[in-house]
C-alpha positions as CSV (number, residue, x, y, z in Angstrom):
1,X,-90.0,-72.5,-14.7
2,X,-93.1,-70.5,-14.6
3,X,-93.2,-66.8,-15.5
4,X,-93.8,-65.9,-11.8
5,X,-90.7,-67.8,-10.7
6,X,-88.6,-66.3,-13.5
7,X,-89.7,-62.8,-12.5
8,X,-88.8,-63.5,-8.8
9,X,-85.4,-64.9,-9.8
10,X,-84.7,-61.8,-12.0
11,X,-85.7,-59.5,-9.1
12,X,-83.4,-61.4,-6.7
13,X,-80.5,-61.2,-9.2
14,X,-81.1,-57.4,-9.6
15,X,-81.1,-57.1,-5.8
16,X,-77.8,-59.0,-5.4
17,X,-76.4,-56.8,-8.2
18,X,-77.2,-53.7,-6.2
19,X,-75.4,-55.1,-3.2
20,X,-72.4,-55.7,-5.3
21,X,-72.5,-52.4,-7.2
22,X,-74.8,-49.9,-5.5
23,X,-74.6,-47.2,-8.1
24,X,-76.0,-48.2,-11.5
25,X,-76.0,-45.8,-14.5
26,X,-78.0,-46.5,-17.7
27,X,-75.2,-44.9,-19.6
28,X,-72.8,-47.6,-18.4
29,X,-75.0,-50.7,-18.0
30,X,-78.5,-50.2,-19.6
31,X,-79.5,-53.9,-18.9
32,X,-78.9,-53.6,-15.2
33,X,-80.6,-50.2,-14.9
34,X,-83.6,-51.6,-16.8
35,X,-83.8,-54.6,-14.4
36,X,-83.8,-52.2,-11.4
37,X,-86.6,-50.1,-13.0
38,X,-88.6,-53.2,-13.9
39,X,-88.4,-54.6,-10.3
40,X,-88.4,-51.3,-8.6
41,X,-91.4,-52.0,-6.3
42,X,-90.0,-55.3,-5.1
43,X,-86.5,-54.0,-4.7
44,X,-87.7,-51.0,-2.7
45,X,-89.6,-53.4,-0.3
46,X,-86.5,-55.4,0.3
47,X,-84.3,-52.3,0.8
48,X,-86.8,-51.0,3.4
49,X,-86.6,-54.4,5.1
50,X,-82.9,-53.8,5.6
51,X,-83.2,-50.1,6.4
52,X,-81.6,-49.1,3.1
53,X,-82.9,-46.6,0.5
54,X,-83.3,-47.2,-3.2
55,X,-83.2,-43.9,-5.1
56,X,-83.7,-43.5,-8.8
57,X,-82.8,-40.2,-10.3
58,X,-82.9,-39.7,-14.1
59,X,-80.8,-42.5,-15.6
60,X,-79.2,-43.5,-12.3
61,X,-80.2,-45.9,-9.5
62,X,-78.4,-45.9,-6.2
63,X,-78.7,-48.2,-3.2
64,X,-77.9,-46.2,-0.1
65,X,-76.7,-48.3,2.9
66,X,-77.6,-45.9,5.7
67,X,-76.0,-46.9,9.1
68,X,-78.4,-48.5,11.6
69,X,-78.2,-48.3,15.4
70,X,-74.7,-48.8,16.9
71,X,-73.4,-50.2,13.6
72,X,-71.2,-47.6,11.9
73,X,-69.9,-49.7,9.0
74,X,-72.8,-50.3,6.8
75,X,-71.3,-52.7,4.3
76,X,-68.6,-55.4,4.4
77,X,-65.1,-54.7,3.1
78,X,-64.5,-55.2,-0.6
79,X,-62.3,-57.8,-2.2
80,X,-59.0,-56.3,-3.4
81,X,-59.9,-52.6,-2.7
82,X,-57.9,-49.8,-4.4
83,X,-54.9,-48.3,-2.5
84,X,-55.8,-45.7,0.1
85,X,-54.2,-42.9,-2.0
86,X,-56.4,-43.8,-5.0
87,X,-59.5,-43.7,-2.8
88,X,-58.5,-40.3,-1.4
89,X,-57.9,-38.9,-4.9
90,X,-61.2,-40.5,-6.1
91,X,-63.1,-38.6,-3.4
92,X,-61.3,-35.4,-4.2
93,X,-62.1,-35.7,-7.9
94,X,-65.8,-36.2,-7.0
95,X,-65.6,-33.1,-4.8
96,X,-64.0,-31.1,-7.6
97,X,-66.7,-32.2,-10.0
98,X,-69.3,-30.5,-7.9
99,X,-67.9,-27.0,-8.7
100,X,-67.2,-27.6,-12.4
101,X,-69.4,-27.3,-15.5
102,X,-70.9,-30.4,-17.2
103,X,-67.7,-30.7,-19.4
104,X,-64.1,-30.7,-18.2
105,X,-60.6,-32.1,-18.9
106,X,-58.1,-34.2,-17.0
107,X,-55.9,-31.2,-16.5
108,X,-58.7,-29.0,-15.1
109,X,-59.7,-31.8,-12.7
110,X,-56.1,-32.2,-11.6
111,X,-55.7,-28.5,-10.9
112,X,-58.9,-28.5,-8.8
113,X,-57.8,-31.6,-6.8
114,X,-54.4,-30.0,-6.2
115,X,-56.2,-26.9,-4.7
116,X,-58.6,-28.9,-2.6
117,X,-55.9,-31.1,-1.2
118,X,-53.8,-28.1,-0.1
119,X,-56.7,-26.3,1.6
120,X,-56.4,-25.8,5.4
121,X,-59.2,-28.2,6.3
122,X,-58.0,-31.1,4.0
123,X,-55.7,-32.8,6.6
124,X,-54.2,-35.0,3.9
125,X,-50.9,-35.2,2.0
126,X,-51.3,-32.6,-0.7
127,X,-51.7,-33.9,-4.2
128,X,-48.6,-33.3,-6.3
129,X,-49.2,-33.8,-10.1
130,X,-45.6,-33.1,-10.8
131,X,-44.8,-36.6,-9.6
132,X,-45.6,-39.5,-12.0
133,X,-46.9,-41.9,-9.2
134,X,-49.3,-39.2,-8.2
135,X,-50.6,-38.8,-11.7
136,X,-51.0,-42.6,-12.0
137,X,-53.0,-42.7,-8.8
138,X,-55.1,-39.8,-10.1
139,X,-55.8,-41.6,-13.3
140,X,-56.9,-44.6,-11.3
141,X,-59.3,-42.4,-9.4
142,X,-60.7,-41.1,-12.7
143,X,-61.2,-44.7,-13.8
144,X,-63.1,-45.5,-10.6
145,X,-65.6,-42.7,-11.4
146,X,-65.8,-43.5,-15.1
147,X,-66.7,-47.1,-14.2
148,X,-69.7,-45.8,-12.2
149,X,-70.8,-43.4,-15.0
150,X,-70.0,-40.3,-13.0
151,X,-67.4,-39.3,-15.6
152,X,-68.0,-40.0,-19.2
153,X,-65.2,-40.0,-21.8
154,X,-65.7,-37.4,-24.6
155,X,-62.4,-38.1,-26.4
156,X,-61.4,-41.5,-27.7
157,X,-57.7,-40.7,-28.3
158,X,-55.9,-42.7,-25.6
159,X,-52.6,-41.1,-26.5
160,X,-53.8,-37.8,-24.8
161,X,-54.4,-39.6,-21.5
162,X,-51.1,-41.5,-21.7
163,X,-49.2,-38.4,-22.5
164,X,-50.6,-36.6,-19.5
165,X,-49.9,-39.6,-17.3
166,X,-46.3,-39.9,-18.6
167,X,-45.1,-36.3,-18.5
168,X,-48.0,-34.2,-17.2
169,X,-48.5,-32.2,-20.4
170,X,-51.6,-31.6,-22.5
171,X,-55.2,-31.6,-21.5
172,X,-55.3,-35.4,-21.0
173,X,-58.7,-35.8,-22.7
174,X,-62.2,-34.6,-22.1
175,X,-65.0,-35.8,-19.8
176,X,-68.6,-35.1,-19.3
177,X,-69.9,-35.1,-15.7
178,X,-73.2,-36.9,-15.0
179,X,-74.7,-34.7,-12.3
180,X,-77.3,-37.3,-11.3
181,X,-74.7,-39.9,-10.7
182,X,-72.4,-37.5,-8.9
183,X,-75.2,-36.4,-6.5
184,X,-76.0,-40.0,-5.6
185,X,-72.3,-40.8,-5.2
186,X,-71.7,-38.0,-2.7
187,X,-75.1,-38.2,-0.9
188,X,-74.7,-35.9,2.2
189,X,-77.6,-37.6,4.1
190,X,-75.7,-41.0,4.3
191,X,-72.4,-39.3,5.1
192,X,-74.1,-37.3,7.9
193,X,-75.6,-40.5,9.4
194,X,-72.2,-42.2,9.2
195,X,-70.5,-39.5,11.3
196,X,-73.2,-39.3,14.0
197,X,-71.9,-40.4,17.4
198,X,-72.3,-44.1,17.8
199,X,-74.6,-45.5,20.5
200,X,-72.8,-46.7,23.7
201,X,-72.5,-50.4,23.4
202,X,-71.1,-50.7,26.9
203,X,-74.1,-49.1,28.7
204,X,-74.8,-50.5,32.2
205,X,-77.9,-52.3,31.1
206,X,-76.0,-53.9,28.2
207,X,-78.5,-52.7,25.6
208,X,-79.5,-49.4,24.1
209,X,-82.8,-48.3,22.5
210,X,-81.0,-48.0,19.2
211,X,-79.9,-51.7,19.5
212,X,-83.4,-52.9,20.2
213,X,-85.0,-50.8,17.4
214,X,-82.5,-51.9,14.7
215,X,-81.7,-55.4,15.8
216,X,-83.5,-57.3,13.1
217,X,-82.2,-55.0,10.4
218,X,-78.6,-55.2,11.5
219,X,-78.6,-59.0,11.8
220,X,-80.3,-59.5,8.5
221,X,-77.8,-57.1,6.8
222,X,-74.9,-59.2,8.2
223,X,-76.4,-62.4,6.9
224,X,-77.3,-61.0,3.4
225,X,-74.1,-59.0,2.8
226,X,-71.4,-61.0,4.6
227,X,-73.3,-64.3,3.9
228,X,-72.0,-65.5,7.3
229,X,-73.7,-64.6,10.6
230,X,-71.4,-65.8,13.4
231,X,-72.8,-65.6,16.9
232,X,-69.3,-65.0,18.4
233,X,-69.1,-61.7,16.5
234,X,-72.3,-60.4,18.0
235,X,-73.2,-58.6,21.2
236,X,-74.4,-61.4,23.6
237,X,-78.0,-60.1,23.5
238,X,-77.9,-59.8,19.7
239,X,-76.6,-63.4,19.5
240,X,-79.4,-64.6,21.7
241,X,-81.9,-62.9,19.5
242,X,-80.3,-64.3,16.3
243,X,-80.5,-67.9,17.7
244,X,-84.2,-67.4,18.6
245,X,-85.1,-65.8,15.2
246,X,-82.9,-67.9,12.9
247,X,-85.8,-69.2,10.9
248,X,-87.1,-65.6,10.3
249,X,-83.7,-64.4,9.4
250,X,-83.1,-67.3,7.0
251,X,-86.5,-67.0,5.4
252,X,-86.0,-63.3,4.6
253,X,-82.4,-63.8,3.4
254,X,-83.5,-66.6,1.0
255,X,-86.5,-64.5,-0.2
256,X,-84.3,-61.5,-1.2
257,X,-81.4,-63.4,-2.7
258,X,-82.8,-66.7,-3.9
259,X,-80.2,-68.5,-1.8
260,X,-80.3,-71.2,0.9
261,X,-79.3,-70.8,4.5
262,X,-77.3,-73.4,6.4
263,X,-78.0,-73.5,10.2
264,X,-75.0,-74.3,12.3
265,X,-74.1,-74.3,16.0
266,X,-71.7,-71.3,15.5
267,X,-74.0,-69.3,13.2
268,X,-75.7,-69.2,9.8
269,X,-74.3,-69.3,6.3
270,X,-76.1,-68.0,3.2
271,X,-75.3,-69.7,-0.1
272,X,-76.5,-67.7,-3.1
273,X,-77.2,-69.4,-6.4
274,X,-74.0,-69.7,-8.5
275,X,-75.8,-69.8,-11.8
276,X,-77.1,-66.2,-11.9
277,X,-75.0,-63.3,-13.3
278,X,-75.0,-61.0,-10.2
279,X,-74.6,-63.9,-7.8
280,X,-71.5,-65.2,-9.7
281,X,-70.0,-61.7,-9.6
282,X,-70.7,-61.4,-5.9
283,X,-69.1,-64.7,-5.0
284,X,-65.4,-65.0,-4.1
285,X,-63.9,-67.6,-6.4
286,X,-62.0,-69.7,-3.9
287,X,-60.1,-71.8,-4.5
288,X,-59.3,-70.6,-8.1
289,X,-57.3,-72.8,-10.4
290,X,-54.0,-70.9,-9.9
291,X,-51.1,-71.4,-7.5
292,X,-51.7,-68.6,-5.0
293,X,-55.2,-69.6,-3.9
294,X,-54.2,-73.3,-3.7
295,X,-51.2,-72.4,-1.5
296,X,-53.6,-70.4,0.6
297,X,-55.7,-73.5,0.9
298,X,-52.6,-75.6,1.9
299,X,-51.7,-73.0,4.4
300,X,-55.2,-73.0,5.8
301,X,-55.2,-76.8,6.1
302,X,-51.8,-76.8,7.8
303,X,-52.9,-74.2,10.3
304,X,-55.9,-76.2,11.4
305,X,-54.1,-79.5,11.6
306,X,-54.0,-80.8,15.2
307,X,-55.8,-77.7,16.6
308,X,-59.3,-77.9,17.9
309,X,-61.7,-74.9,17.7
310,X,-63.1,-73.2,20.7
311,X,-66.7,-73.1,21.7
312,X,-67.5,-70.5,19.0
313,X,-65.8,-72.6,16.3
314,X,-62.8,-70.3,16.0
315,X,-59.1,-71.3,16.1
316,X,-56.5,-68.8,17.2
317,X,-52.9,-68.8,16.1
318,X,-50.1,-66.5,17.3
319,X,-47.9,-64.7,14.8
320,X,-45.1,-67.1,15.6
321,X,-47.4,-70.1,15.0
322,X,-48.4,-68.6,11.6
323,X,-44.8,-68.2,10.6
324,X,-44.0,-71.7,11.6
325,X,-46.9,-73.1,9.6
326,X,-45.8,-71.0,6.6
327,X,-42.2,-72.3,6.8
328,X,-43.5,-75.9,6.8
329,X,-45.7,-75.4,3.8
330,X,-42.9,-73.6,2.0
331,X,-40.4,-76.4,2.6
332,X,-42.9,-79.2,1.8
333,X,-44.1,-77.7,-1.5
334,X,-41.1,-75.7,-2.7
335,X,-41.0,-77.4,-6.1
336,X,-44.6,-76.2,-6.9
337,X,-44.1,-72.6,-5.7
338,X,-44.2,-69.8,-8.2
339,X,-41.0,-67.8,-8.8
340,X,-42.3,-64.9,-6.6
341,X,-43.3,-67.2,-3.7
342,X,-40.0,-69.1,-3.9
343,X,-38.2,-65.9,-2.7
344,X,-39.0,-66.6,0.9
345,X,-41.6,-68.1,3.2
346,X,-42.6,-64.6,4.1
347,X,-43.4,-63.8,0.4
348,X,-45.5,-67.0,0.1
349,X,-47.3,-66.2,3.4
350,X,-48.1,-62.6,2.4
351,X,-49.6,-63.7,-1.0
352,X,-51.6,-66.5,0.5
353,X,-52.8,-64.5,3.5
354,X,-54.3,-61.8,1.2
355,X,-56.4,-64.5,-0.4
356,X,-57.6,-65.9,2.9
357,X,-58.4,-62.4,4.2
358,X,-60.3,-61.5,1.1
359,X,-62.3,-64.8,1.2
360,X,-63.4,-64.1,4.8
361,X,-61.8,-67.3,6.1
362,X,-59.4,-65.6,8.6
363,X,-59.0,-62.4,10.4
364,X,-55.6,-60.8,11.2
365,X,-54.9,-59.0,14.5
366,X,-51.7,-57.8,16.2
367,X,-51.7,-61.2,18.0
368,X,-51.8,-63.3,14.8
369,X,-54.7,-65.1,13.0
370,X,-58.3,-65.9,14.0
371,X,-59.5,-68.7,11.8
372,X,-63.3,-68.5,11.4
373,X,-65.7,-71.4,11.4
374,X,-66.4,-71.1,7.7
375,X,-62.8,-72.2,7.1
376,X,-63.7,-75.7,8.1
377,X,-65.5,-76.1,4.7
378,X,-62.1,-76.4,3.1
379,X,-60.4,-78.9,5.4
380,X,-58.1,-81.7,4.0
381,X,-57.7,-80.4,0.4
382,X,-56.0,-82.5,-2.3
383,X,-54.2,-80.8,-5.2
384,X,-52.3,-81.9,-8.3
385,X,-49.8,-79.3,-9.5
386,X,-49.0,-78.7,-13.2
387,X,-45.4,-77.4,-13.4
388,X,-45.7,-75.7,-16.8
389,X,-44.2,-72.2,-16.9
390,X,-43.7,-72.4,-13.1
391,X,-40.6,-70.4,-13.1
392,X,-41.7,-67.8,-15.7
393,X,-45.0,-66.5,-14.5
394,X,-46.7,-65.4,-11.3
395,X,-49.1,-68.4,-11.2
396,X,-49.0,-72.0,-12.3
397,X,-52.2,-74.0,-12.7
398,X,-53.6,-76.3,-10.0
399,X,-56.4,-78.8,-10.0
400,X,-58.3,-80.8,-7.5
401,X,-57.7,-84.5,-7.4
């Protein structure tokens, strides 16, 4: 590979890494931060193409996904997100850090969060550090900010933190606050844009000026970040534009990520290179060689059996149909189920369903499931089950035959 191609591939990997982890601190990952600095010009060009902003402040780089046009959600949902309570406490800790000196302790942050959560304008359940589950959720919030380099540990004695988590006594350990990282985490400009009134998507003419102005950015964002651009998900006029501009969209997506784009009747699919560090981290590993993903695959296959997709490539199942399919898979494969999934078809369904939702293969509504066209890539699976330790762990191993 020539030096030019190597440089291009490195820039693409740095870009995909920013999509996966938008906040990069040199104090947490010096290699990734150095890569962003090295390819700053190219990355800024790609970010501008998508209507994003790349900001570098001190030893921190941040990709800001500013909303565009009628699109309020600027990024796809994450795989296995933290519980809502943890996210709320994470946001409160970040807010508390804005009014604290550069050094602090767990106890001081806890006191500040308690005061913020009880303020008249908070509109949330007040934080109660006298309850152990609350302290545990609070610690997880601290861990979230520490992983981003916003909070930096000043004490290495884990017993202080464990003591505070267990019984709420002591200082819990010391932290340093990286003000540059904190400012980029709580950027008010992006928050302000997110809470602006959305454009009216049901206007009489079916199209707004905001839709026209941001169309190419919104569609390219969907292809690059979701990796699947499905025409059925789009406003009819956006879908018509996407079909007409599919070569342009595919070319830019491939240029920024180093991937390849498959053109299909129901949409476009971006496949990013599996052999690059950031691409591997950004790719959902499905199916993985453990029982739960493979039963998700079996459930997916059973749900599609004998059902034809509609004109958009989707298959709809009612809640009753989903339960019937789960019951059949449960009975036909009972001997290979893990101890947890053997408890009931509902337990097996819940575990497998979370995998399918996280992999973007189905959507769940009050009516049941919508199976997306990308699920067809996994039809007719074959698996060989290894029964070792089946009744003693959460997952047994599975392999493809």
